[in-house]
Gaussian input, Z-matrix of N, CA and C with variables (Angstrom, degrees):
# hf/3-21g

backbone

0 1
 N
 C     1     B1
 C     2     B2     1     A1
 N     3     B3     2     A2     1     D1
 C     4     B4     3     A3     2     D2
 C     5     B5     4     A4     3     D3
 N     6     B6     5     A5     4     D4
 C     7     B7     6     A6     5     D5
 C     8     B8     7     A7     6     D6
 N     9     B9     8     A8     7     D7
 C    10    B10     9     A9     8     D8
 C    11    B11    10    A10     9     D9
 N    12    B12    11    A11    10    D10
 C    13    B13    12    A12    11    D11
 C    14    B14    13    A13    12    D12
 N    15    B15    14    A14    13    D13
 C    16    B16    15    A15    14    D14
 C    17    B17    16    A16    15    D15
 N    18    B18    17    A17    16    D16
 C    19    B19    18    A18    17    D17
 C    20    B20    19    A19    18    D18
 N    21    B21    20    A20    19    D19
 C    22    B22    21    A21    20    D20
 C    23    B23    22    A22    21    D21
 N    24    B24    23    A23    22    D22
 C    25    B25    24    A24    23    D23
 C    26    B26    25    A25    24    D24
 N    27    B27    26    A26    25    D25
 C    28    B28    27    A27    26    D26
 C    29    B29    28    A28    27    D27
 N    30    B30    29    A29    28    D28
 C    31    B31    30    A30    29    D29
 C    32    B32    31    A31    30    D30
 N    33    B33    32    A32    31    D31
 C    34    B34    33    A33    32    D32
 C    35    B35    34    A34    33    D33
 N    36    B36    35    A35    34    D34
 C    37    B37    36    A36    35    D35
 C    38    B38    37    A37    36    D36
 N    39    B39    38    A38    37    D37
 C    40    B40    39    A39    38    D38
 C    41    B41    40    A40    39    D39
 N    42    B42    41    A41    40    D40
 C    43    B43    42    A42    41    D41
 C    44    B44    43    A43    42    D42
 N    45    B45    44    A44    43    D43
 C    46    B46    45    A45    44    D44
 C    47    B47    46    A46    45    D45
 N    48    B48    47    A47    46    D46
 C    49    B49    48    A48    47    D47
 C    50    B50    49    A49    48    D48
 N    51    B51    50    A50    49    D49
 C    52    B52    51    A51    50    D50
 C    53    B53    52    A52    51    D51
 N    54    B54    53    A53    52    D52
 C    55    B55    54    A54    53    D53
 C    56    B56    55    A55    54    D54
 N    57    B57    56    A56    55    D55
 C    58    B58    57    A57    56    D56
 C    59    B59    58    A58    57    D57
 N    60    B60    59    A59    58    D58
 C    61    B61    60    A60    59    D59
 C    62    B62    61    A61    60    D60
 N    63    B63    62    A62    61    D61
 C    64    B64    63    A63    62    D62
 C    65    B65    64    A64    63    D63
 N    66    B66    65    A65    64    D64
 C    67    B67    66    A66    65    D65
 C    68    B68    67    A67    66    D66
 N    69    B69    68    A68    67    D67
 C    70    B70    69    A69    68    D68
 C    71    B71    70    A70    69    D69
 N    72    B72    71    A71    70    D70
 C    73    B73    72    A72    71    D71
 C    74    B74    73    A73    72    D72
 N    75    B75    74    A74    73    D73
 C    76    B76    75    A75    74    D74
 C    77    B77    76    A76    75    D75
 N    78    B78    77    A77    76    D76
 C    79    B79    78    A78    77    D77
 C    80    B80    79    A79    78    D78
 N    81    B81    80    A80    79    D79
 C    82    B82    81    A81    80    D80
 C    83    B83    82    A82    81    D81
 N    84    B84    83    A83    82    D82
 C    85    B85    84    A84    83    D83
 C    86    B86    85    A85    84    D84
 N    87    B87    86    A86    85    D85
 C    88    B88    87    A87    86    D86
 C    89    B89    88    A88    87    D87
 N    90    B90    89    A89    88    D88
 C    91    B91    90    A90    89    D89
 C    92    B92    91    A91    90    D90
 N    93    B93    92    A92    91    D91
 C    94    B94    93    A93    92    D92
 C    95    B95    94    A94    93    D93
 N    96    B96    95    A95    94    D94
 C    97    B97    96    A96    95    D95
 C    98    B98    97    A97    96    D96
 N    99    B99    98    A98    97    D97
 C   100   B100    99    A99    98    D98
 C   101   B101   100   A100    99    D99
 N   102   B102   101   A101   100   D100
 C   103   B103   102   A102   101   D101
 C   104   B104   103   A103   102   D102
 N   105   B105   104   A104   103   D103
 C   106   B106   105   A105   104   D104
 C   107   B107   106   A106   105   D105
 N   108   B108   107   A107   106   D106
 C   109   B109   108   A108   107   D107
 C   110   B110   109   A109   108   D108
 N   111   B111   110   A110   109   D109
 C   112   B112   111   A111   110   D110
 C   113   B113   112   A112   111   D111
 N   114   B114   113   A113   112   D112
 C   115   B115   114   A114   113   D113
 C   116   B116   115   A115   114   D114
 N   117   B117   116   A116   115   D115
 C   118   B118   117   A117   116   D116
 C   119   B119   118   A118   117   D117
 N   120   B120   119   A119   118   D118
 C   121   B121   120   A120   119   D119
 C   122   B122   121   A121   120   D120
 N   123   B123   122   A122   121   D121
 C   124   B124   123   A123   122   D122
 C   125   B125   124   A124   123   D123
 N   126   B126   125   A125   124   D124
 C   127   B127   126   A126   125   D125
 C   128   B128   127   A127   126   D126
 N   129   B129   128   A128   127   D127
 C   130   B130   129   A129   128   D128
 C   131   B131   130   A130   129   D129
 N   132   B132   131   A131   130   D130
 C   133   B133   132   A132   131   D131
 C   134   B134   133   A133   132   D132
 N   135   B135   134   A134   133   D133
 C   136   B136   135   A135   134   D134
 C   137   B137   136   A136   135   D135
 N   138   B138   137   A137   136   D136
 C   139   B139   138   A138   137   D137
 C   140   B140   139   A139   138   D138
 N   141   B141   140   A140   139   D139
 C   142   B142   141   A141   140   D140
 C   143   B143   142   A142   141   D141
 N   144   B144   143   A143   142   D142
 C   145   B145   144   A144   143   D143
 C   146   B146   145   A145   144   D144
 N   147   B147   146   A146   145   D145
 C   148   B148   147   A147   146   D146
 C   149   B149   148   A148   147   D147
 N   150   B150   149   A149   148   D148
 C   151   B151   150   A150   149   D149
 C   152   B152   151   A151   150   D150
 N   153   B153   152   A152   151   D151
 C   154   B154   153   A153   152   D152
 C   155   B155   154   A154   153   D153
 N   156   B156   155   A155   154   D154
 C   157   B157   156   A156   155   D155
 C   158   B158   157   A157   156   D156
 N   159   B159   158   A158   157   D157
 C   160   B160   159   A159   158   D158
 C   161   B161   160   A160   159   D159
 N   162   B162   161   A161   160   D160
 C   163   B163   162   A162   161   D161
 C   164   B164   163   A163   162   D162
 N   165   B165   164   A164   163   D163
 C   166   B166   165   A165   164   D164
 C   167   B167   166   A166   165   D165
 N   168   B168   167   A167   166   D166
 C   169   B169   168   A168   167   D167
 C   170   B170   169   A169   168   D168
 N   171   B171   170   A170   169   D169
 C   172   B172   171   A171   170   D170
 C   173   B173   172   A172   171   D171
 N   174   B174   173   A173   172   D172
 C   175   B175   174   A174   173   D173
 C   176   B176   175   A175   174   D174
 N   177   B177   176   A176   175   D175
 C   178   B178   177   A177   176   D176
 C   179   B179   178   A178   177   D177
 N   180   B180   179   A179   178   D178
 C   181   B181   180   A180   179   D179
 C   182   B182   181   A181   180   D180
 N   183   B183   182   A182   181   D181
 C   184   B184   183   A183   182   D182
 C   185   B185   184   A184   183   D183
 N   186   B186   185   A185   184   D184
 C   187   B187   186   A186   185   D185
 C   188   B188   187   A187   186   D186
 N   189   B189   188   A188   187   D187
 C   190   B190   189   A189   188   D188
 C   191   B191   190   A190   189   D189
 N   192   B192   191   A191   190   D190
 C   193   B193   192   A192   191   D191
 C   194   B194   193   A193   192   D192
 N   195   B195   194   A194   193   D193
 C   196   B196   195   A195   194   D194
 C   197   B197   196   A196   195   D195
 N   198   B198   197   A197   196   D196
 C   199   B199   198   A198   197   D197
 C   200   B200   199   A199   198   D198
 N   201   B201   200   A200   199   D199
 C   202   B202   201   A201   200   D200
 C   203   B203   202   A202   201   D201
 N   204   B204   203   A203   202   D202
 C   205   B205   204   A204   203   D203
 C   206   B206   205   A205   204   D204
 N   207   B207   206   A206   205   D205
 C   208   B208   207   A207   206   D206
 C   209   B209   208   A208   207   D207
 N   210   B210   209   A209   208   D208
 C   211   B211   210   A210   209   D209
 C   212   B212   211   A211   210   D210
 N   213   B213   212   A212   211   D211
 C   214   B214   213   A213   212   D212
 C   215   B215   214   A214   213   D213
 N   216   B216   215   A215   214   D214
 C   217   B217   216   A216   215   D215
 C   218   B218   217   A217   216   D216
 N   219   B219   218   A218   217   D217
 C   220   B220   219   A219   218   D218
 C   221   B221   220   A220   219   D219
 N   222   B222   221   A221   220   D220
 C   223   B223   222   A222   221   D221
 C   224   B224   223   A223   222   D222
 N   225   B225   224   A224   223   D223
 C   226   B226   225   A225   224   D224
 C   227   B227   226   A226   225   D225
 N   228   B228   227   A227   226   D226
 C   229   B229   228   A228   227   D227
 C   230   B230   229   A229   228   D228
 N   231   B231   230   A230   229   D229
 C   232   B232   231   A231   230   D230
 C   233   B233   232   A232   231   D231
 N   234   B234   233   A233   232   D232
 C   235   B235   234   A234   233   D233
 C   236   B236   235   A235   234   D234
 N   237   B237   236   A236   235   D235
 C   238   B238   237   A237   236   D236
 C   239   B239   238   A238   237   D237
 N   240   B240   239   A239   238   D238
 C   241   B241   240   A240   239   D239
 C   242   B242   241   A241   240   D240
 N   243   B243   242   A242   241   D241
 C   244   B244   243   A243   242   D242
 C   245   B245   244   A244   243   D243
 N   246   B246   245   A245   244   D244
 C   247   B247   246   A246   245   D245
 C   248   B248   247   A247   246   D246
 N   249   B249   248   A248   247   D247
 C   250   B250   249   A249   248   D248
 C   251   B251   250   A250   249   D249
 N   252   B252   251   A251   250   D250
 C   253   B253   252   A252   251   D251
 C   254   B254   253   A253   252   D252
 N   255   B255   254   A254   253   D253
 C   256   B256   255   A255   254   D254
 C   257   B257   256   A256   255   D255
 N   258   B258   257   A257   256   D256
 C   259   B259   258   A258   257   D257
 C   260   B260   259   A259   258   D258
 N   261   B261   260   A260   259   D259
 C   262   B262   261   A261   260   D260
 C   263   B263   262   A262   261   D261
 N   264   B264   263   A263   262   D262
 C   265   B265   264   A264   263   D263
 C   266   B266   265   A265   264   D264
 N   267   B267   266   A266   265   D265
 C   268   B268   267   A267   266   D266
 C   269   B269   268   A268   267   D267
 N   270   B270   269   A269   268   D268
 C   271   B271   270   A270   269   D269
 C   272   B272   271   A271   270   D270
 N   273   B273   272   A272   271   D271
 C   274   B274   273   A273   272   D272
 C   275   B275   274   A274   273   D273
 N   276   B276   275   A275   274   D274
 C   277   B277   276   A276   275   D275
 C   278   B278   277   A277   276   D276
 N   279   B279   278   A278   277   D277
 C   280   B280   279   A279   278   D278
 C   281   B281   280   A280   279   D279
 N   282   B282   281   A281   280   D280
 C   283   B283   282   A282   281   D281
 C   284   B284   283   A283   282   D282
 N   285   B285   284   A284   283   D283
 C   286   B286   285   A285   284   D284
 C   287   B287   286   A286   285   D285
 N   288   B288   287   A287   286   D286
 C   289   B289   288   A288   287   D287
 C   290   B290   289   A289   288   D288
 N   291   B291   290   A290   289   D289
 C   292   B292   291   A291   290   D290
 C   293   B293   292   A292   291   D291
 N   294   B294   293   A293   292   D292
 C   295   B295   294   A294   293   D293
 C   296   B296   295   A295   294   D294
 N   297   B297   296   A296   295   D295
 C   298   B298   297   A297   296   D296
 C   299   B299   298   A298   297   D297
 N   300   B300   299   A299   298   D298
 C   301   B301   300   A300   299   D299
 C   302   B302   301   A301   300   D300
 N   303   B303   302   A302   301   D301
 C   304   B304   303   A303   302   D302
 C   305   B305   304   A304   303   D303
 N   306   B306   305   A305   304   D304
 C   307   B307   306   A306   305   D305
 C   308   B308   307   A307   306   D306
 N   309   B309   308   A308   307   D307
 C   310   B310   309   A309   308   D308
 C   311   B311   310   A310   309   D309
 N   312   B312   311   A311   310   D310
 C   313   B313   312   A312   311   D311
 C   314   B314   313   A313   312   D312
 N   315   B315   314   A314   313   D313
 C   316   B316   315   A315   314   D314
 C   317   B317   316   A316   315   D315
 N   318   B318   317   A317   316   D316
 C   319   B319   318   A318   317   D317
 C   320   B320   319   A319   318   D318
 N   321   B321   320   A320   319   D319
 C   322   B322   321   A321   320   D320
 C   323   B323   322   A322   321   D321
 N   324   B324   323   A323   322   D322
 C   325   B325   324   A324   323   D323
 C   326   B326   325   A325   324   D324
 N   327   B327   326   A326   325   D325
 C   328   B328   327   A327   326   D326
 C   329   B329   328   A328   327   D327
 N   330   B330   329   A329   328   D328
 C   331   B331   330   A330   329   D329
 C   332   B332   331   A331   330   D330
 N   333   B333   332   A332   331   D331
 C   334   B334   333   A333   332   D332
 C   335   B335   334   A334   333   D333
 N   336   B336   335   A335   334   D334
 C   337   B337   336   A336   335   D335
 C   338   B338   337   A337   336   D336

   B1=1.4474
   B2=1.5559
   B3=1.2950
   B4=1.4727
   B5=1.5069
   B6=1.2930
   B7=1.4813
   B8=1.5021
   B9=1.3292
   B10=1.4681
   B11=1.5342
   B12=1.3510
   B13=1.4597
   B14=1.5250
   B15=1.3117
   B16=1.4356
   B17=1.5563
   B18=1.3226
   B19=1.4484
   B20=1.5147
   B21=1.3220
   B22=1.4487
   B23=1.5082
   B24=1.3424
   B25=1.4593
   B26=1.5222
   B27=1.3449
   B28=1.4616
   B29=1.5309
   B30=1.3195
   B31=1.4297
   B32=1.5409
   B33=1.3202
   B34=1.4970
   B35=1.5026
   B36=1.2970
   B37=1.4892
   B38=1.5297
   B39=1.3270
   B40=1.4344
   B41=1.4573
   B42=1.3369
   B43=1.4543
   B44=1.5170
   B45=1.3275
   B46=1.4388
   B47=1.5058
   B48=1.2850
   B49=1.4683
   B50=1.5255
   B51=1.3199
   B52=1.4784
   B53=1.4869
   B54=1.3565
   B55=1.4264
   B56=1.5365
   B57=1.3630
   B58=1.4832
   B59=1.5222
   B60=1.3410
   B61=1.4599
   B62=1.5140
   B63=1.3259
   B64=1.4753
   B65=1.4974
   B66=1.3760
   B67=1.4600
   B68=1.5230
   B69=1.3398
   B70=1.4925
   B71=1.5097
   B72=1.3450
   B73=1.4366
   B74=1.4931
   B75=1.3301
   B76=1.4549
   B77=1.5156
   B78=1.3504
   B79=1.4737
   B80=1.5305
   B81=1.3241
   B82=1.4383
   B83=1.5317
   B84=1.3101
   B85=1.4676
   B86=1.5410
   B87=1.3236
   B88=1.4585
   B89=1.5445
   B90=1.3585
   B91=1.4567
   B92=1.5103
   B93=1.3236
   B94=1.4591
   B95=1.5197
   B96=1.3221
   B97=1.4639
   B98=1.5272
   B99=1.3137
   B100=1.4542
   B101=1.5139
   B102=1.2941
   B103=1.4595
   B104=1.5581
   B105=1.3051
   B106=1.4746
   B107=1.5113
   B108=1.3436
   B109=1.4495
   B110=1.5216
   B111=1.3394
   B112=1.4445
   B113=1.5131
   B114=1.3221
   B115=1.4563
   B116=1.5179
   B117=1.3479
   B118=1.4400
   B119=1.5471
   B120=1.2957
   B121=1.4901
   B122=1.5410
   B123=1.3203
   B124=1.4986
   B125=1.5537
   B126=1.3113
   B127=1.4724
   B128=1.4912
   B129=1.3234
   B130=1.4924
   B131=1.5190
   B132=1.3150
   B133=1.4361
   B134=1.5192
   B135=1.3677
   B136=1.4518
   B137=1.5093
   B138=1.3296
   B139=1.4741
   B140=1.5305
   B141=1.3166
   B142=1.4660
   B143=1.5091
   B144=1.3419
   B145=1.4570
   B146=1.5267
   B147=1.3397
   B148=1.4463
   B149=1.5059
   B150=1.3607
   B151=1.4367
   B152=1.4984
   B153=1.3333
   B154=1.4730
   B155=1.5293
   B156=1.3348
   B157=1.4561
   B158=1.5205
   B159=1.3246
   B160=1.4653
   B161=1.5179
   B162=1.3142
   B163=1.4693
   B164=1.5654
   B165=1.3553
   B166=1.4771
   B167=1.5402
   B168=1.2486
   B169=1.4811
   B170=1.5456
   B171=1.3210
   B172=1.4932
   B173=1.5548
   B174=1.2575
   B175=1.4916
   B176=1.5607
   B177=1.3040
   B178=1.4717
   B179=1.5209
   B180=1.3639
   B181=1.4706
   B182=1.4940
   B183=1.3244
   B184=1.4684
   B185=1.5325
   B186=1.2961
   B187=1.4650
   B188=1.5115
   B189=1.3491
   B190=1.4351
   B191=1.5234
   B192=1.3105
   B193=1.4694
   B194=1.5107
   B195=1.2813
   B196=1.4836
   B197=1.5154
   B198=1.2574
   B199=1.4398
   B200=1.5466
   B201=1.3413
   B202=1.4409
   B203=1.5069
   B204=1.2771
   B205=1.4881
   B206=1.5252
   B207=1.2473
   B208=1.4816
   B209=1.5228
   B210=1.3502
   B211=1.4485
   B212=1.5361
   B213=1.3171
   B214=1.4763
   B215=1.5089
   B216=1.2969
   B217=1.5059
   B218=1.4922
   B219=1.3448
   B220=1.4523
   B221=1.4972
   B222=1.3196
   B223=1.4731
   B224=1.5230
   B225=1.3407
   B226=1.4349
   B227=1.5412
   B228=1.3065
   B229=1.4418
   B230=1.5394
   B231=1.2902
   B232=1.4568
   B233=1.5134
   B234=1.3287
   B235=1.4481
   B236=1.5233
   B237=1.3196
   B238=1.4566
   B239=1.5528
   B240=1.3135
   B241=1.4783
   B242=1.5156
   B243=1.3156
   B244=1.5027
   B245=1.5155
   B246=1.2992
   B247=1.5053
   B248=1.5176
   B249=1.3663
   B250=1.4929
   B251=1.5333
   B252=1.3082
   B253=1.4878
   B254=1.5278
   B255=1.3155
   B256=1.4918
   B257=1.5211
   B258=1.3223
   B259=1.4608
   B260=1.5320
   B261=1.3438
   B262=1.4826
   B263=1.5494
   B264=1.2853
   B265=1.4393
   B266=1.5075
   B267=1.3426
   B268=1.4511
   B269=1.5284
   B270=1.3154
   B271=1.4774
   B272=1.4973
   B273=1.3590
   B274=1.4581
   B275=1.5434
   B276=1.3209
   B277=1.4631
   B278=1.5161
   B279=1.3498
   B280=1.4465
   B281=1.5064
   B282=1.3303
   B283=1.4638
   B284=1.5073
   B285=1.3399
   B286=1.4785
   B287=1.5408
   B288=1.3099
   B289=1.4824
   B290=1.5337
   B291=1.3586
   B292=1.4535
   B293=1.5025
   B294=1.3523
   B295=1.4684
   B296=1.5364
   B297=1.3263
   B298=1.4577
   B299=1.5271
   B300=1.3111
   B301=1.4725
   B302=1.5234
   B303=1.3250
   B304=1.4923
   B305=1.5492
   B306=1.3057
   B307=1.4755
   B308=1.5190
   B309=1.3061
   B310=1.4319
   B311=1.4992
   B312=1.3213
   B313=1.4605
   B314=1.5302
   B315=1.3565
   B316=1.4488
   B317=1.5449
   B318=1.3267
   B319=1.4880
   B320=1.5660
   B321=1.3411
   B322=1.4426
   B323=1.5236
   B324=1.3367
   B325=1.4767
   B326=1.4974
   B327=1.3070
   B328=1.4762
   B329=1.5390
   B330=1.3274
   B331=1.4800
   B332=1.5084
   B333=1.2934
   B334=1.4594
   B335=1.5150
   B336=1.2877
   B337=1.4825
   B338=1.4672
   A1=107.71
   A2=115.11
   A3=118.78
   A4=110.90
   A5=115.79
   A6=119.75
   A7=109.87
   A8=117.15
   A9=119.37
   A10=111.67
   A11=114.31
   A12=118.27
   A13=110.27
   A14=116.81
   A15=120.32
   A16=111.38
   A17=117.03
   A18=119.23
   A19=111.34
   A20=116.42
   A21=119.62
   A22=113.29
   A23=116.98
   A24=119.32
   A25=111.96
   A26=117.03
   A27=120.07
   A28=110.46
   A29=117.18
   A30=121.54
   A31=109.79
   A32=116.91
   A33=121.19
   A34=110.62
   A35=117.68
   A36=121.92
   A37=111.52
   A38=117.33
   A39=120.30
   A40=114.24
   A41=117.53
   A42=123.15
   A43=110.02
   A44=115.65
   A45=123.44
   A46=110.39
   A47=117.74
   A48=121.34
   A49=109.88
   A50=116.48
   A51=119.38
   A52=112.51
   A53=120.04
   A54=122.48
   A55=111.25
   A56=116.17
   A57=123.41
   A58=111.27
   A59=117.73
   A60=123.02
   A61=106.15
   A62=114.33
   A63=119.84
   A64=109.47
   A65=114.69
   A66=120.67
   A67=112.89
   A68=115.20
   A69=120.17
   A70=111.62
   A71=117.09
   A72=121.57
   A73=111.20
   A74=117.58
   A75=120.88
   A76=110.34
   A77=117.67
   A78=120.11
   A79=110.82
   A80=118.35
   A81=121.25
   A82=110.23
   A83=117.48
   A84=121.68
   A85=110.22
   A86=117.81
   A87=121.43
   A88=113.16
   A89=115.63
   A90=121.98
   A91=111.74
   A92=115.28
   A93=123.30
   A94=108.74
   A95=116.90
   A96=121.64
   A97=108.73
   A98=116.67
   A99=119.53
   A100=111.81
   A101=119.13
   A102=123.31
   A103=107.24
   A104=118.49
   A105=119.34
   A106=112.12
   A107=116.69
   A108=120.48
   A109=110.94
   A110=118.48
   A111=121.52
   A112=109.79
   A113=120.12
   A114=122.11
   A115=111.05
   A116=117.30
   A117=121.73
   A118=110.66
   A119=114.86
   A120=119.18
   A121=109.18
   A122=117.63
   A123=119.84
   A124=108.69
   A125=119.41
   A126=119.99
   A127=110.66
   A128=118.08
   A129=119.32
   A130=111.71
   A131=118.42
   A132=121.77
   A133=111.75
   A134=115.91
   A135=120.85
   A136=111.27
   A137=116.24
   A138=120.85
   A139=110.49
   A140=117.23
   A141=119.52
   A142=114.42
   A143=115.69
   A144=120.98
   A145=110.28
   A146=116.65
   A147=121.24
   A148=112.27
   A149=119.11
   A150=122.15
   A151=113.71
   A152=117.10
   A153=120.10
   A154=112.09
   A155=117.68
   A156=120.20
   A157=111.70
   A158=115.01
   A159=121.99
   A160=108.77
   A161=116.87
   A162=122.67
   A163=111.10
   A164=115.47
   A165=118.79
   A166=113.49
   A167=118.94
   A168=120.85
   A169=107.24
   A170=116.08
   A171=120.63
   A172=111.50
   A173=117.60
   A174=120.44
   A175=107.57
   A176=116.65
   A177=120.16
   A178=109.99
   A179=117.28
   A180=118.72
   A181=111.41
   A182=117.93
   A183=121.50
   A184=110.85
   A185=119.44
   A186=119.88
   A187=113.89
   A188=115.87
   A189=119.77
   A190=114.21
   A191=116.36
   A192=120.39
   A193=108.96
   A194=117.58
   A195=121.82
   A196=111.53
   A197=115.76
   A198=121.26
   A199=110.80
   A200=117.13
   A201=120.97
   A202=112.39
   A203=115.91
   A204=121.16
   A205=112.98
   A206=118.68
   A207=121.94
   A208=107.91
   A209=114.21
   A210=118.73
   A211=110.17
   A212=114.44
   A213=120.01
   A214=108.28
   A215=114.34
   A216=118.90
   A217=110.15
   A218=113.72
   A219=121.62
   A220=109.46
   A221=115.49
   A222=121.65
   A223=111.43
   A224=112.38
   A225=120.13
   A226=110.31
   A227=120.25
   A228=121.68
   A229=109.20
   A230=115.73
   A231=121.19
   A232=110.46
   A233=116.84
   A234=119.96
   A235=108.78
   A236=114.80
   A237=118.98
   A238=108.16
   A239=113.97
   A240=119.22
   A241=109.18
   A242=116.41
   A243=119.80
   A244=110.79
   A245=117.64
   A246=120.74
   A247=109.13
   A248=116.55
   A249=118.79
   A250=108.76
   A251=118.95
   A252=120.77
   A253=107.80
   A254=119.34
   A255=120.82
   A256=111.32
   A257=116.24
   A258=120.47
   A259=110.27
   A260=115.15
   A261=119.28
   A262=110.11
   A263=119.16
   A264=121.77
   A265=111.19
   A266=117.60
   A267=121.06
   A268=109.80
   A269=117.63
   A270=119.73
   A271=113.50
   A272=116.23
   A273=121.03
   A274=110.50
   A275=116.49
   A276=123.36
   A277=112.52
   A278=114.51
   A279=122.46
   A280=110.85
   A281=115.06
   A282=120.31
   A283=107.52
   A284=114.31
   A285=119.90
   A286=113.48
   A287=117.03
   A288=118.55
   A289=111.62
   A290=118.06
   A291=120.48
   A292=112.87
   A293=116.67
   A294=120.02
   A295=112.10
   A296=116.55
   A297=120.24
   A298=112.66
   A299=116.67
   A300=122.04
   A301=108.19
   A302=116.46
   A303=120.17
   A304=111.90
   A305=116.88
   A306=117.85
   A307=112.79
   A308=117.85
   A309=121.62
   A310=111.91
   A311=116.83
   A312=123.12
   A313=108.73
   A314=117.01
   A315=122.09
   A316=110.50
   A317=115.33
   A318=118.90
   A319=108.94
   A320=117.57
   A321=120.56
   A322=113.98
   A323=117.77
   A324=119.24
   A325=112.72
   A326=117.80
   A327=121.28
   A328=111.47
   A329=116.22
   A330=122.61
   A331=108.29
   A332=115.93
   A333=119.88
   A334=111.41
   A335=116.13
   A336=120.01
   A337=112.43
   D1=-48.65
   D2=-176.61
   D3=-61.18
   D4=-40.45
   D5=-175.20
   D6=-67.21
   D7=-45.97
   D8=178.32
   D9=-61.96
   D10=-39.16
   D11=-179.73
   D12=-62.56
   D13=-48.36
   D14=-176.80
   D15=-67.58
   D16=-34.16
   D17=176.66
   D18=-61.83
   D19=-43.15
   D20=176.96
   D21=-66.38
   D22=-41.01
   D23=179.49
   D24=-66.83
   D25=-37.91
   D26=175.64
   D27=-63.42
   D28=-41.63
   D29=-179.68
   D30=-63.35
   D31=-41.10
   D32=179.05
   D33=-64.85
   D34=-36.43
   D35=-178.91
   D36=-80.54
   D37=-19.97
   D38=-177.13
   D39=86.58
   D40=21.08
   D41=179.81
   D42=-112.39
   D43=152.83
   D44=173.94
   D45=-113.53
   D46=174.24
   D47=178.03
   D48=-68.96
   D49=-25.00
   D50=176.88
   D51=-66.49
   D52=-22.11
   D53=178.95
   D54=-71.47
   D55=-15.30
   D56=177.12
   D57=54.64
   D58=51.73
   D59=173.29
   D60=-104.18
   D61=134.13
   D62=-175.33
   D63=-65.87
   D64=151.81
   D65=178.02
   D66=-59.60
   D67=-42.82
   D68=-179.34
   D69=-60.95
   D70=-37.21
   D71=178.81
   D72=-66.31
   D73=-39.14
   D74=178.90
   D75=-70.07
   D76=-40.61
   D77=176.52
   D78=-61.88
   D79=-41.80
   D80=179.70
   D81=-64.89
   D82=-42.46
   D83=178.62
   D84=-61.53
   D85=-40.69
   D86=-178.56
   D87=-85.01
   D88=-8.67
   D89=-176.81
   D90=55.15
   D91=53.99
   D92=-176.40
   D93=-128.34
   D94=136.02
   D95=174.81
   D96=-81.19
   D97=160.52
   D98=-179.37
   D99=-73.46
   D100=157.77
   D101=-177.79
   D102=-66.00
   D103=-36.54
   D104=178.59
   D105=-59.95
   D106=-44.06
   D107=179.89
   D108=-64.10
   D109=-41.93
   D110=-178.39
   D111=-69.24
   D112=-36.38
   D113=175.72
   D114=-65.44
   D115=-42.06
   D116=176.41
   D117=-59.37
   D118=-42.40
   D119=-179.13
   D120=-64.04
   D121=-42.41
   D122=-178.62
   D123=-67.62
   D124=-40.72
   D125=178.78
   D126=-63.98
   D127=-43.41
   D128=-179.80
   D129=-69.86
   D130=-34.59
   D131=175.92
   D132=-60.12
   D133=-42.90
   D134=177.77
   D135=-67.89
   D136=-41.89
   D137=178.44
   D138=-59.44
   D139=-44.62
   D140=176.25
   D141=-60.68
   D142=-38.57
   D143=177.28
   D144=-63.02
   D145=-45.57
   D146=-179.12
   D147=-65.70
   D148=-39.92
   D149=-179.19
   D150=-68.73
   D151=-24.95
   D152=178.59
   D153=-82.46
   D154=-11.07
   D155=178.13
   D156=-70.53
   D157=165.85
   D158=175.80
   D159=-64.53
   D160=144.62
   D161=-175.73
   D162=-62.22
   D163=-25.19
   D164=-179.18
   D165=-93.54
   D166=3.48
   D167=-179.93
   D168=-72.01
   D169=150.34
   D170=-176.23
   D171=-55.85
   D172=-35.86
   D173=-177.32
   D174=-64.35
   D175=-43.50
   D176=-176.84
   D177=-71.44
   D178=-32.88
   D179=179.35
   D180=-65.87
   D181=-32.01
   D182=-178.46
   D183=-64.55
   D184=-31.68
   D185=-179.69
   D186=-72.03
   D187=-17.25
   D188=178.65
   D189=-93.93
   D190=-3.65
   D191=-178.08
   D192=-65.57
   D193=135.53
   D194=176.07
   D195=-88.75
   D196=149.91
   D197=178.18
   D198=-106.05
   D199=31.07
   D200=-179.11
   D201=-61.89
   D202=135.38
   D203=178.96
   D204=78.68
   D205=3.55
   D206=-179.95
   D207=-79.20
   D208=122.91
   D209=179.63
   D210=-92.65
   D211=123.46
   D212=176.45
   D213=-89.08
   D214=153.09
   D215=176.91
   D216=-73.75
   D217=-176.03
   D218=178.23
   D219=-73.15
   D220=161.69
   D221=174.46
   D222=99.56
   D223=-167.98
   D224=-178.38
   D225=-65.61
   D226=134.95
   D227=179.77
   D228=-69.07
   D229=136.01
   D230=178.16
   D231=-75.08
   D232=153.81
   D233=-178.90
   D234=-81.51
   D235=141.49
   D236=172.25
   D237=-82.94
   D238=160.66
   D239=-176.68
   D240=-60.67
   D241=-38.35
   D242=-178.78
   D243=-63.05
   D244=-37.18
   D245=179.79
   D246=-66.05
   D247=-41.92
   D248=-179.56
   D249=-66.62
   D250=-38.72
   D251=-177.72
   D252=-68.15
   D253=-41.52
   D254=176.89
   D255=-58.46
   D256=-43.62
   D257=178.43
   D258=-62.17
   D259=-46.40
   D260=-178.96
   D261=-63.63
   D262=-39.68
   D263=179.74
   D264=-66.20
   D265=-37.94
   D266=177.31
   D267=-67.33
   D268=-36.97
   D269=179.87
   D270=-66.08
   D271=-33.46
   D272=-178.41
   D273=-96.62
   D274=-4.21
   D275=-178.82
   D276=61.56
   D277=58.12
   D278=177.86
   D279=-118.86
   D280=157.94
   D281=175.77
   D282=-120.33
   D283=159.58
   D284=-178.03
   D285=-62.59
   D286=-31.23
   D287=-177.81
   D288=-74.29
   D289=-14.75
   D290=177.68
   D291=-70.37
   D292=-16.00
   D293=-177.49
   D294=-66.99
   D295=-22.40
   D296=-177.99
   D297=-69.33
   D298=-27.08
   D299=176.18
   D300=-95.15
   D301=95.37
   D302=-171.94
   D303=-62.36
   D304=-39.98
   D305=-179.64
   D306=-64.15
   D307=-45.97
   D308=176.79
   D309=-61.57
   D310=-42.55
   D311=-178.08
   D312=-59.74
   D313=-49.84
   D314=-175.99
   D315=-63.37
   D316=-38.10
   D317=-179.57
   D318=-68.23
   D319=-41.34
   D320=-176.58
   D321=-70.22
   D322=-32.45
   D323=-178.24
   D324=-89.91
   D325=-8.26
   D326=-174.69
   D327=-63.06
   D328=131.62
   D329=174.87
   D330=-111.11
   D331=124.48
   D332=179.70
   D333=-76.11
   D334=136.26
   D335=175.77
   D336=123.78

């Protein structure tokens, strides 16, 4: 994702990799946030929405489902959605109880650009 994003931004600026301009400099010039940050914002926005729902709603019931007896394939174990959310929350320094205050949550997860 990052590579395709930077290729498009370089093309829009009229620069190539041979110009040896840093990715951050190009993002600053274009006033664009990175794809990683925008994806993190979208995941956390959805997480906040789900956490504010009633505990008996179908979306909330799905997070309590157990994966007992589930056989994973060979290779590196894939990350669960909960693991990714915990990593995202640690990166932005958020706690689960902050989701109840929608205004604060939206301000804290907002990525400029």
